[in-house]
C-alpha angles and dihedrals in degrees: 000000000000094000097057092050090056092061109107099210113056101190117104133005134179115213109201114205098011091184111174093351102250092132092039092066090053092046093049087057092055105034132049094228133016125195105209108206126188137127087222094209089175110070090203091056092050091049090051087050093052092047091049096046108029094109096049115107101187101066137092114202113215113188098199142087122288091252092051092048093049088060090061096050120080122242115260092015103112131078095193140013115205115197117197089194128108111245090230093069122097091242095060098083092040091053093047091053093044095052100041095083091051093063122097116236105289093020120139142220119216141141154153133282144081114307124232113172115205128176112269096021129109107273119213111239099198126035118184130208092254091062097257121130141188133204 
């Protein structure tokens, strides 16, 4: 999680598509508060998330879509947005645009996932050895 450690302010982060909670654990060690956002369509994945994160006290679990969760979070309130979503999916640009207004000045968007760069799409500017990236 090299990218998250590089963020200067370590207050609030939104993790989009928290899945089983593997990145959640790392994010809670770096940031004061983590919004864990995922519609958790698969009950098995949600059960794994709960088992992984049940002892964490600095998370808020939000069982909803990225767009729905963004409506509950104030503009300019996040230091970092972490997308567990490959940039080659059709949701990538939508999520970037939805979450940009939620960042404090100087806040960052990054994530994890395979990179496929296409003309007209946001292009990660830093890619780390651990597979994380930042725009």
